[in-house]
C-alpha positions as CSV (number, residue, x, y, z in Angstrom):
1,M,-25.7,-6.9,-21.0
2,L,-25.3,-10.7,-21.0
3,F,-22.4,-12.5,-19.3
4,E,-21.1,-15.9,-20.0
5,P,-21.2,-18.3,-17.1
6,M,-17.9,-18.8,-15.2
7,E,-16.6,-21.7,-13.2
8,L,-15.8,-20.4,-9.7
9,E,-13.3,-21.8,-7.2
10,P,-15.3,-24.0,-4.8
11,I,-16.1,-22.5,-1.4
12,K,-17.2,-24.8,1.4
13,A,-18.8,-23.1,4.4
14,G,-20.7,-24.4,7.3
15,Q,-21.2,-24.3,11.1
16,E,-19.0,-26.7,13.0
17,R,-19.1,-27.6,16.7
18,L,-15.8,-27.1,18.5
19,S,-15.8,-30.9,19.1
20,R,-15.3,-31.3,15.3
21,V,-13.1,-28.2,14.8
22,F,-10.6,-29.7,17.3
23,S,-10.7,-33.2,15.8
24,D,-8.8,-35.2,13.2
25,E,-10.8,-33.4,10.5
26,F,-8.6,-30.4,10.8
27,A,-4.8,-29.8,11.2
28,F,-4.5,-26.0,11.5
29,S,-1.3,-24.2,10.7
30,I,-0.6,-20.4,10.8
31,P,1.3,-19.3,7.7
32,T,4.5,-17.4,8.3
33,Y,3.1,-14.3,6.6
34,Q,0.4,-13.9,9.3
35,R,0.8,-11.3,12.0
36,P,1.8,-12.7,15.4
37,Y,-0.7,-13.7,18.1
38,A,-1.8,-10.4,19.5
39,W,-4.9,-10.8,21.7
40,E,-4.6,-9.1,25.0
41,Q,-6.4,-9.9,28.3
42,E,-9.2,-7.6,27.3
43,Q,-10.2,-9.7,24.3
44,T,-9.7,-13.0,26.2
45,Q,-11.8,-11.8,29.1
46,A,-14.6,-10.7,26.7
47,L,-14.5,-14.2,25.1
48,L,-14.7,-16.1,28.4
49,D,-17.3,-13.8,29.8
50,D,-19.6,-14.3,26.8
51,I,-19.2,-18.0,26.9
52,L,-19.9,-18.2,30.6
53,S,-22.9,-16.0,30.2
54,A,-24.3,-18.2,27.4
55,L,-23.6,-21.3,29.6
56,Q,-25.5,-19.8,32.5
57,D,-28.4,-18.9,30.3
58,A,-28.6,-22.5,29.1
59,I,-28.5,-23.7,32.7
60,D,-31.1,-21.3,33.9
61,T,-33.6,-21.7,31.0
62,K,-32.9,-25.3,30.2
63,E,-33.1,-24.3,26.6
64,P,-30.7,-25.6,23.9
65,I,-28.8,-22.3,23.8
66,T,-25.8,-22.2,21.4
67,Y,-23.0,-19.7,21.2
68,F,-21.5,-18.5,17.9
69,L,-17.7,-17.8,18.1
70,G,-17.4,-16.2,14.7
71,S,-15.8,-17.4,11.5
72,I,-12.5,-18.7,10.3
73,V,-11.2,-18.8,6.7
74,L,-9.0,-21.7,5.6
75,I,-7.0,-22.8,2.6
76,K,-7.9,-26.5,2.7
77,Q,-8.0,-29.2,0.0
78,P,-11.1,-31.5,0.1
79,G,-10.4,-34.8,1.8
80,S,-7.2,-33.5,3.6
81,P,-7.1,-32.2,7.2
82,E,-4.2,-29.8,6.4
83,A,-5.7,-26.3,6.8
84,K,-3.8,-23.0,6.5
85,V,-5.5,-20.3,8.6
86,V,-6.0,-17.1,6.6
87,D,-8.4,-15.6,9.2
88,G,-9.1,-16.8,12.7
89,Q,-5.7,-17.4,14.3
90,Q,-6.5,-15.2,17.3
91,R,-9.7,-17.2,18.1
92,L,-8.2,-20.6,17.4
93,T,-5.1,-19.8,19.5
94,T,-7.1,-18.4,22.4
95,L,-9.5,-21.4,22.3
96,T,-6.5,-23.8,22.3
97,I,-5.2,-22.0,25.4
98,L,-8.7,-22.3,27.1
99,L,-9.0,-26.0,26.3
100,S,-5.4,-26.6,27.5
101,V,-6.1,-24.9,30.8
102,L,-9.4,-26.8,31.3
103,R,-7.5,-30.0,30.5
104,D,-4.7,-29.3,33.1
105,L,-7.3,-28.4,35.8
106,S,-8.9,-31.9,35.4
107,S,-8.2,-35.2,37.1
108,H,-5.5,-37.4,35.5
109,D,-7.9,-39.7,33.6
110,V,-10.1,-36.8,32.4
111,S,-7.0,-34.8,31.5
112,M,-5.8,-37.7,29.2
113,K,-9.1,-37.7,27.4
114,R,-9.3,-33.9,27.0
115,H,-5.7,-33.8,25.7
116,S,-7.1,-35.3,22.5
117,Y,-8.7,-31.9,21.6
118,I,-5.2,-30.4,21.7
119,C,-3.2,-33.2,20.2
120,E,-4.0,-36.0,17.7
121,E,-2.5,-39.2,19.0
122,G,-0.4,-41.2,16.6
123,D,-1.1,-44.8,15.9
124,P,2.0,-47.0,15.4
125,D,-0.1,-49.7,13.8
126,K,-1.1,-47.2,11.1
127,G,2.3,-45.6,10.9
128,T,1.0,-42.2,12.1
129,K,2.8,-39.8,14.5
130,S,1.2,-37.6,17.1
131,R,0.6,-34.0,16.0
132,Y,-0.8,-30.9,17.6
133,R,-4.1,-29.7,16.2
134,L,-2.8,-26.1,15.9
135,T,0.7,-25.1,14.7
136,L,1.7,-21.5,15.1
137,R,4.2,-19.6,13.0
138,K,7.6,-21.2,13.1
139,R,9.1,-18.6,15.4
140,D,6.3,-19.1,18.0
141,D,5.4,-22.8,17.6
142,E,7.9,-24.4,19.9
143,F,7.3,-21.9,22.7
144,F,3.5,-22.5,22.3
145,R,3.8,-26.2,22.4
146,E,6.1,-26.3,25.4
147,T,4.2,-23.7,27.3
148,I,0.6,-24.5,26.5
149,Q,0.0,-27.6,24.4
150,I,2.0,-30.3,26.2
151,R,-0.2,-31.8,28.9
152,G,0.4,-30.3,32.4
153,Q,2.4,-27.3,31.1
154,T,-0.2,-24.6,32.1
155,D,0.3,-25.8,35.7
156,K,3.7,-24.2,35.6
157,L,3.5,-21.2,33.3
158,P,6.7,-19.1,33.0
159,E,7.1,-15.6,34.4
160,T,6.3,-12.9,31.9
161,K,9.5,-10.9,32.6
162,G,11.7,-10.9,29.5
163,L,8.9,-12.1,27.2
164,T,7.7,-9.9,24.3
165,D,5.1,-9.8,21.5
166,S,3.2,-13.0,20.9
167,R,5.0,-15.0,23.7
168,L,4.0,-12.4,26.2
169,R,0.4,-12.5,25.0
170,I,0.3,-16.3,25.2
171,V,1.5,-16.4,28.8
172,E,-0.6,-13.5,30.0
173,N,-3.8,-14.9,28.6
174,A,-3.0,-18.4,29.9
175,R,-2.4,-16.9,33.4
176,Y,-5.6,-15.0,33.2
177,L,-7.7,-18.1,32.2
178,R,-6.0,-20.1,35.0
179,R,-7.0,-17.6,37.6
180,R,-10.6,-17.3,36.4
181,L,-11.2,-21.1,36.0
182,E,-9.6,-21.9,39.3
183,T,-12.4,-20.0,41.0
184,L,-14.9,-22.5,39.5
185,S,-15.7,-25.8,40.9
186,A,-14.7,-29.0,39.1
187,G,-18.4,-29.5,38.2
188,Q,-18.6,-26.0,36.7
189,R,-15.5,-26.5,34.7
190,D,-16.9,-29.8,33.4
191,S,-20.1,-28.0,32.3
192,L,-18.0,-25.3,30.6
193,M,-16.0,-27.9,28.8
194,A,-19.1,-29.7,27.6
195,F,-20.7,-26.4,26.5
196,L,-17.7,-25.4,24.6
197,L,-17.5,-28.7,22.7
198,Q,-21.2,-29.3,22.0
199,R,-22.9,-25.9,22.0
200,C,-20.2,-23.5,20.7
201,Y,-19.8,-23.1,16.9
202,L,-17.5,-21.6,14.4
203,V,-18.4,-20.9,10.8
204,V,-15.6,-22.7,8.9
205,I,-15.0,-21.3,5.3
206,A,-12.7,-23.5,3.4
207,V,-11.3,-22.8,-0.1
208,S,-8.6,-24.4,-2.1
209,N,-7.3,-21.2,-3.8
210,V,-5.3,-18.6,-1.9
211,D,-6.7,-15.7,-3.9
212,V,-10.3,-16.6,-3.0
213,A,-9.3,-17.1,0.6
214,H,-7.9,-13.5,0.8
215,K,-11.0,-12.1,-1.0
216,V,-13.3,-13.9,1.5
217,F,-11.1,-12.6,4.3
218,T,-11.4,-9.0,3.1
219,V,-15.2,-9.2,2.8
220,L,-15.5,-10.6,6.3
221,N,-13.1,-8.1,7.8
222,A,-13.8,-4.9,5.9
223,R,-12.0,-2.9,8.5
224,G,-9.2,-5.4,9.0
225,L,-5.7,-5.6,7.6
226,D,-5.8,-7.4,4.3
227,L,-3.0,-9.7,3.3
228,T,-0.7,-8.2,0.6
229,P,1.4,-10.0,-2.0
230,S,4.4,-9.0,0.0
231,D,3.1,-11.0,3.0
232,I,2.9,-14.1,0.7
233,L,6.4,-13.5,-0.6
234,K,7.6,-13.1,2.9
235,A,6.2,-16.5,3.8
236,D,7.8,-18.0,0.7
237,L,11.2,-16.6,1.5
238,L,11.1,-17.5,5.2
239,D,10.1,-21.1,4.4
240,R,13.5,-21.4,2.8
241,V,15.5,-19.8,5.6
242,P,17.1,-22.2,8.2
243,E,15.3,-22.1,11.5
244,T,18.4,-20.6,13.2
245,E,18.3,-17.6,10.9
246,E,14.6,-17.1,10.6
247,K,14.2,-14.6,13.3
248,D,17.0,-12.4,11.9
249,Y,15.5,-12.4,8.4
250,S,11.9,-11.9,9.7
251,D,13.0,-9.0,11.9
252,T,14.9,-7.4,9.0
253,W,11.9,-7.7,6.7
254,E,9.5,-6.4,9.3
255,A,11.8,-3.4,10.2
256,L,11.9,-2.3,6.6
257,E,8.1,-2.7,6.4
258,E,7.6,-0.6,9.5
259,Q,10.0,2.1,8.1
260,L,8.1,2.4,4.8
261,G,4.6,1.7,6.1
262,R,2.5,-1.3,5.0
263,E,1.1,0.3,1.8
264,R,4.4,1.7,0.5
265,F,6.2,-1.6,1.4
266,A,3.8,-3.4,-0.9
267,E,4.3,-0.9,-3.6
268,L,8.1,-1.4,-3.3
269,F,7.7,-5.0,-4.6
270,Q,5.8,-3.7,-7.6
271,H,8.6,-1.4,-8.4
272,I,11.3,-4.1,-7.9
273,R,9.4,-6.4,-10.3
274,M,9.3,-3.6,-12.9
275,I,13.1,-3.1,-12.6
276,Y,13.6,-6.8,-13.4
277,Q,10.7,-7.5,-15.8
278,R,10.9,-4.2,-17.7
279,D,7.5,-4.8,-19.2
280,K,3.8,-4.4,-18.4
281,P,2.8,-6.9,-15.6
282,R,0.4,-9.5,-16.7
283,E,0.4,-11.7,-13.6
284,R,-0.5,-11.3,-10.0
285,L,2.5,-9.8,-8.1
286,E,3.2,-12.8,-5.9
287,V,3.3,-14.9,-9.1
288,G,5.2,-12.6,-11.4
289,F,7.7,-11.4,-8.8
290,K,9.1,-14.9,-8.3
291,R,9.3,-15.5,-12.0
292,F,11.0,-12.3,-13.1
293,V,13.0,-11.4,-9.9
294,T,15.3,-14.3,-10.3
295,D,17.4,-13.2,-7.4
296,F,14.5,-14.0,-5.1
297,G,15.5,-17.7,-5.3
298,D,18.6,-17.0,-3.3
299,Y,17.2,-15.6,0.0
300,R,20.6,-14.4,1.3
301,Y,21.4,-12.5,-1.9
302,F,17.9,-11.1,-2.2
303,M,17.7,-9.7,1.3
304,K,21.2,-8.2,1.2
305,N,21.5,-7.0,-2.4
306,V,17.9,-6.4,-3.5
307,L,15.4,-5.8,-0.8
308,Q,17.6,-3.8,1.6
309,P,19.2,-1.5,-0.9
310,F,16.0,-0.9,-2.8
311,G,14.0,-0.5,0.4
312,S,16.4,2.1,1.9
313,T,16.5,4.0,-1.4
314,Y,12.7,4.0,-1.6
315,A,12.7,5.5,1.9
316,L,15.0,8.3,0.7
317,L,12.8,8.9,-2.3
318,M,9.8,9.3,0.0
319,S,11.6,11.8,2.2
320,P,12.6,15.0,0.4
321,V,14.6,16.2,3.4
322,L,16.8,13.1,3.6
323,F,17.1,12.9,-0.2
324,A,18.4,16.5,-0.3
325,Q,20.9,15.8,2.4
326,K,22.4,13.0,0.4
327,F,21.9,14.2,-3.2
328,G,21.5,18.0,-3.0
329,D,18.7,20.5,-3.3
330,T,18.6,20.5,-7.1
331,A,17.8,16.8,-7.3
332,K,15.3,17.2,-4.4
333,K,13.4,19.9,-6.2
334,R,13.1,17.7,-9.3
335,L,11.9,14.8,-7.2
336,Q,9.2,17.0,-5.7
337,Y,8.0,18.0,-9.1
338,L,7.8,14.4,-10.2
339,T,5.6,13.5,-7.2
340,K,3.0,16.0,-8.4
341,L,2.2,13.9,-11.5
342,D,-0.8,11.6,-11.6
343,N,1.3,8.4,-11.8
344,N,4.5,7.1,-10.3
345,D,5.6,5.0,-13.2
346,W,8.9,6.9,-13.1
347,L,9.7,5.6,-9.6
348,P,11.4,2.3,-10.7
349,V,13.8,4.3,-12.8
350,A,14.8,6.5,-9.9
351,L,14.9,3.5,-7.6
352,K,17.3,1.6,-9.9
353,F,19.6,4.6,-10.4
354,F,20.0,5.7,-6.8
355,A,20.2,2.2,-5.4
356,H,23.0,1.1,-7.7
357,N,24.9,4.3,-8.2
358,K,26.7,6.8,-5.9
359,P,26.1,10.0,-7.7
360,D,27.4,13.3,-6.4
361,P,24.9,16.2,-6.2
362,A,25.7,17.4,-9.7
363,E,25.2,14.0,-11.3
364,A,22.1,13.4,-9.3
365,G,20.6,16.7,-10.4
366,D,21.5,16.0,-14.0
367,F,19.8,12.6,-13.9
368,M,16.7,14.0,-12.2
369,R,16.4,16.8,-14.7
370,R,16.5,14.2,-17.5
371,L,14.0,11.9,-15.7
372,E,11.6,14.8,-15.0
373,T,11.8,15.9,-18.6
374,L,10.8,12.4,-19.8
375,A,8.1,12.1,-17.1
376,Y,6.5,15.5,-17.9
377,F,6.7,14.8,-21.7
378,L,4.7,11.6,-21.1
379,F,2.3,13.4,-18.8
380,V,1.6,16.5,-20.9
381,T,1.2,14.4,-24.1
382,R,-1.1,12.1,-22.2
383,A,0.8,8.9,-23.1
384,D,-1.2,5.9,-21.9
385,I,0.1,3.4,-19.4
386,N,1.4,1.0,-22.1
387,E,3.5,3.8,-23.7
388,R,4.8,5.0,-20.3
389,I,5.9,1.5,-19.3
390,K,7.6,1.0,-22.7
391,R,9.5,4.2,-22.4
392,Y,10.6,3.7,-18.8
393,A,11.5,0.1,-19.6
394,L,14.0,1.3,-22.2
395,V,15.6,3.5,-19.6
396,L,15.8,0.6,-17.1
397,T,17.5,-1.5,-19.7
398,D,20.1,1.2,-20.2
399,L,20.6,1.5,-16.4
400,H,20.9,-2.3,-16.2
401,E,23.7,-2.1,-18.8
402,G,25.4,0.7,-16.7
403,A,24.7,3.6,-18.9
404,W,22.0,6.4,-19.2
405,R,23.5,9.6,-20.6
406,D,22.5,10.3,-24.2
407,R,20.4,7.1,-24.2
408,S,16.6,6.4,-23.9
409,I,16.1,8.9,-21.1
410,V,16.8,11.7,-23.5
411,L,13.9,12.9,-25.7
412,S,14.4,12.6,-29.5
413,E,13.9,15.7,-31.7
414,T,10.6,14.2,-32.7
415,D,9.5,13.9,-29.1
416,K,10.6,17.5,-28.4
417,A,8.7,18.9,-31.3
418,F,5.6,17.0,-30.2
419,F,6.1,18.2,-26.6
420,R,6.4,21.8,-27.8
421,R,3.3,21.6,-29.9
422,Q,1.3,20.3,-26.9
423,L,2.6,23.0,-24.6
424,D,1.8,25.7,-27.2
425,G,-1.7,24.4,-27.7
426,P,-5.0,24.9,-25.8
427,I,-3.5,23.4,-22.6
428,Y,-6.5,24.4,-20.4
429,L,-8.6,21.7,-22.2
430,A,-6.2,19.1,-20.9
431,T,-8.0,19.0,-17.5
432,R,-5.6,16.7,-15.7
433,V,-2.6,18.5,-17.0
434,R,-3.3,22.2,-16.6
435,L,-3.0,22.7,-12.8
436,P,0.2,20.6,-12.3
437,L,1.8,22.2,-15.4
438,L,1.0,25.8,-14.2
439,L,2.2,25.0,-10.7
440,R,5.4,23.6,-12.2
441,L,5.9,26.7,-14.4
442,D,5.2,29.0,-11.5
443,A,7.8,27.2,-9.3
444,E,10.3,27.8,-12.1
445,L,9.3,31.5,-12.4
446,S,9.9,31.8,-8.7
447,S,13.4,30.3,-9.1
448,G,12.2,26.9,-8.0
449,G,11.4,28.0,-4.5
450,A,7.7,27.9,-4.4
451,T,5.6,24.9,-3.3
452,Y,1.8,24.8,-3.2
453,D,-1.1,22.8,-1.8
454,H,-2.9,21.6,-4.9
455,S,-6.2,21.5,-3.0
456,T,-6.3,25.3,-2.6
457,V,-5.3,26.4,-6.1
458,S,-7.2,26.5,-9.3
459,V,-6.6,27.7,-12.9
460,E,-8.4,30.8,-14.1
461,H,-8.7,32.5,-17.5
462,V,-7.8,36.2,-17.9
463,L,-9.7,36.6,-21.1
464,P,-13.0,34.9,-20.2
465,Q,-14.1,31.8,-22.0
466,N,-17.5,33.4,-22.8
467,P,-17.2,37.2,-22.6
468,Q,-20.3,39.2,-22.8
469,T,-20.9,40.8,-26.2
470,D,-21.1,44.3,-24.7
471,S,-17.8,44.0,-22.7
472,N,-14.5,45.5,-23.5
473,W,-13.1,42.1,-24.3
474,F,-14.9,42.2,-27.6
475,W,-13.2,45.5,-28.5
476,D,-9.7,44.1,-27.7
477,F,-10.4,40.7,-29.3
478,S,-12.8,41.6,-32.0
479,D,-11.7,38.8,-34.3
480,D,-13.5,35.6,-33.1
481,A,-10.8,33.3,-34.4
482,I,-8.1,35.2,-32.5
483,R,-10.1,35.2,-29.4
484,E,-10.7,31.5,-29.6
485,H,-7.0,30.9,-30.4
486,W,-5.9,32.5,-27.1
487,T,-8.6,31.6,-24.7
488,H,-7.2,28.3,-23.5
489,R,-3.5,28.8,-24.1
490,L,-0.8,29.1,-21.5
491,A,-0.4,32.9,-21.8
492,N,-4.1,33.5,-20.9
493,L,-4.0,31.4,-17.7
494,M,-3.2,32.3,-14.1
495,L,-3.4,30.7,-10.7
496,L,-5.9,31.7,-8.0
497,T,-6.9,30.4,-4.6
498,I,-10.2,28.6,-4.5
499,R,-11.6,31.4,-2.3
500,K,-10.8,34.0,-5.0
501,N,-11.7,31.7,-7.9
502,A,-15.3,31.7,-6.5
503,Q,-15.5,35.4,-7.5
504,A,-14.6,34.7,-11.1
505,S,-16.7,36.6,-13.6
506,N,-16.6,38.3,-17.0
507,W,-15.4,41.7,-15.7
508,D,-13.1,43.7,-17.9
509,F,-9.3,43.5,-17.4
510,A,-9.0,46.5,-15.1
511,T,-11.9,45.6,-12.9
512,K,-10.7,42.0,-12.7
513,K,-7.3,43.1,-11.4
514,Q,-8.8,45.4,-8.8
515,R,-11.6,43.1,-7.5
516,Y,-9.4,40.0,-7.3
517,F,-6.5,41.6,-5.5
518,M,-7.7,44.8,-3.8
519,E,-7.5,43.5,-0.3
520,H,-4.0,42.3,-0.7
521,G,-2.7,45.5,-2.3
522,G,-2.3,43.8,-5.7
523,V,0.0,41.1,-4.4
524,S,-0.4,37.4,-5.3
525,P,1.6,34.4,-4.0
526,F,1.9,33.2,-7.7
527,V,4.5,34.8,-9.9
528,I,2.6,33.7,-13.0
529,T,-0.4,35.8,-11.7
530,T,1.7,38.8,-10.5
531,Q,3.0,39.0,-14.1
532,V,-0.6,39.5,-15.3
533,L,-1.2,42.3,-12.7
534,D,1.8,44.2,-14.0
535,K,0.1,44.6,-17.3
536,S,-2.1,47.7,-18.0
537,E,-4.0,46.0,-20.8
538,W,-4.6,42.5,-22.1
539,T,-4.4,42.3,-25.9
540,P,-3.4,39.7,-28.5
541,S,0.1,41.2,-28.9
542,I,0.7,41.0,-25.1
543,L,-0.5,37.4,-25.1
544,E,1.9,36.6,-28.0
545,E,4.8,38.0,-26.1
546,R,3.8,36.3,-22.9
547,Q,3.2,32.9,-24.5
548,Q,6.8,32.9,-25.9
549,L,8.3,33.9,-22.6
550,L,6.5,31.2,-20.7
551,L,7.3,28.5,-23.2
552,N,10.9,29.4,-23.3
553,K,11.0,29.1,-19.5
554,L,9.6,25.5,-19.8
555,F,11.9,24.7,-22.7
556,S,15.0,25.7,-20.7
557,T,13.8,23.9,-17.6
558,W,13.4,20.6,-19.5
559,D,16.2,21.0,-22.1
560,M,13.6,21.5,-24.8
561,A,15.0,24.5,-26.7
562,P,14.4,24.2,-30.4
563,E,17.4,23.4,-32.6
564,K,18.9,26.6,-34.1
565,T,18.5,26.9,-37.8
566,A,21.3,28.2,-40.0
């Protein structure tokens, strides 16, 4: 296969001495979406021990030994020093603390010179102002500057009592480095400073595109925590929040993320976009979200009226117990059946309904029955993603207009007829449908009380797919067309555990019943299977009767009864 050449985003990568990393060539900033500084003393100690060991080797061997400090990933435009740190903030922050401590343990004149690695001095003649070479997240930056970066501040570090999170880590690591470096002579500290600046290297990877930066970060940190679109949206929102309110908004955001978990929190933003866009996404989430979720432009309204209500509703939908307490057992059972499907395209509809309505248990159960009917119709008929999104988008539009009953959530008569034909056909051949469908049917046969672990259950034929020509099956199903008609239909299927399914064979009906269930006295945990055991024979007429009974159960479950004819 031939591929056309593509223009790629430029990536610039190279080894850089620390003397150049902490120079006017770079002005590092930590984006708001990054996690706080988190290195503890253990990591700081390991870094210092490794550097001192490399330094001692260089002194002992008189060889040009260098030390590699790892890599950093930056979003940086060519020719500009501005560099947003996508990966490497822990190392850059710890190295800044180390250089600051070495500066403050120096004589006055040397300290002035070494301060240049922490702060770029402004030049009034050129109209430039002084700026620190590393800027942390807004909520930590002032503390870091006043505690570490200002010359002489590591001489009077604050007590750790009352400090938490990144601020505690900053002070603890600075205190540790002070204690260690104070045990060295001035000459040893000078050698360490020279080794750091001239023999220690970082691989600096600079790209101009945020997507490429995140991909590079993921490759370099395969076991790390990748940035999600929600992280980028958080940064966008917090950049518009006044500094006096930033901590409150950041804490609220992070509390919701912690409640849902990082993966589900990222999924929440996809569902919110669908609620607003009501069409198949064609852009990256962080781009399309801001374009379609127009309320995102007003950070106060968005947090109060969008993210918080949708987030708390999503948490309810992810917790059947809490959902039942608020909306009743009937609605909860329908929710559990929806979660067994192979897609969650129905979720934005449920999210919209329960976030913006206050239904009583009866209304909640009615809505969930309608939603489950639509979802299983799309599932059983194998509607593709485009069709599913189109159908759910129509329901979202109705909900946006404040109505849903007798609207798009209800199947048309044409839909119902198609649904019934699919259910009445060779359903076993629909490989992704058969097990969830039979489990759903069995739950209904058991009055909705049964739940199962999908991993331990399989679907088995009663009439074998390929019966032996000398078996009794050929006497009971002597017509090939009739046998083929019933083999894969609902009436001929039952549920077995994987352990018992391993014993499946072409035994005749009586032997099958005895050998499958002998050790349990003929008892099965599945109603749909117990019904089979109650039969003394397995013939086309029994299958005909059973097929209609099972279909009627599904039809009543999903409001699918055929229209009565005059």
